[in-house]
C-alpha positions, 0 to 999 in steps of 0.5 A, a space after each residue: 500499500 506504501 509503495 502505491 501510495 509513493 507512486 500515485 503521488 509520485 506520478 500525479 501530473 502525468 496519472 491518476 490522482 493519489 487519494 487523501 488514504 494514500 497521501 494520508 499512509 505516506 506522511 503517516 497523518 490524518 490531515 488530508 481530507 475528502 474536502 481539502 483534498 482538491 486544494 492538496 493536489 492542485 499543490 502536489 501536481 503544481 510541484 510536480 511540475 517543477 520536481 519541488 513537491 517530490 524530493 522527500 517526505 520529511 524535511 523542507 521543500 518536500 511533500 510534507 510541507 507542500 501538503 501542510 502549506 497546502 491545508 493551511 491556505 486551504 482552511 483560511 481561504 474557506 474560513 475567510 469565504 464561509 465567514 463572508 456569506 455569514 454576515 453577507 459581505 457586510 463586515 469580513 474580508 472579501 475573498 479574492 482569487 486567491 481563496 477560492 483556488 487555495 480552497 480548490 475551486 475551479 471554474 472562476 474567471 475564465 472565458 464565459 465563466 463567472 467572476 469572483 465579483 459575481 460568486 463574491 455578489 451570490 455568498 453575500 445574499 441573505 439567501 446564502 449563510 455560513 454553512 452553504 458556504 463552509 467546505 470545498 463542495 459547497 462552494 464549487 456547488 455556487 460556482 456550478 450553478 452560476 455557471 449554468 445559469 450564465 450558459 443559458 442565459 448566453 446560448 439558447 440551446 443549452 438546458 434550462 437553469 433549474 430553481 435549484 440552480 437559482 437558490 444555489 446562488 442566492 435568488 429566491 423566488 425562482 419556482 421551478 417550470 415558467 419561471 425558470 423557462 423566462 429566465 
């Protein structure tokens, strides 16, 4: 099992990504979770691109440090995003692109994708609470719903956005059926 973990981590970037269990087994920890896995994998992949992540398990500039730094950044970013949703953007710091990246959220800021500003506007609505934005999966669901709505607005042939897509970005009062087809 340990050999499989080493191979999965060392080969990531060109092969199948390692699981949280494989990374934890390799490092002898339990800090990599399903929620922070995407952020950890992004850090490992970035390190593997230049070889910096895989120069040992312990010590400076190694896998343990790369994973630890990714988890620290993840924790700070998800807390910032959840706090912003919790107070509807009133007093907490505004999440930046780097925060979404640290959480492992994808699909923000590219051509025809929702912008950071759009996602922050959704988080600042009273319909979205801390519990709607306190995990990577929650935040990714907001981004994905926004993307469906943008696709529907930009391309008439795309799948209609559902009432749940609108609710996911904090828009209330849109029921299934006629209302969603008009939008």
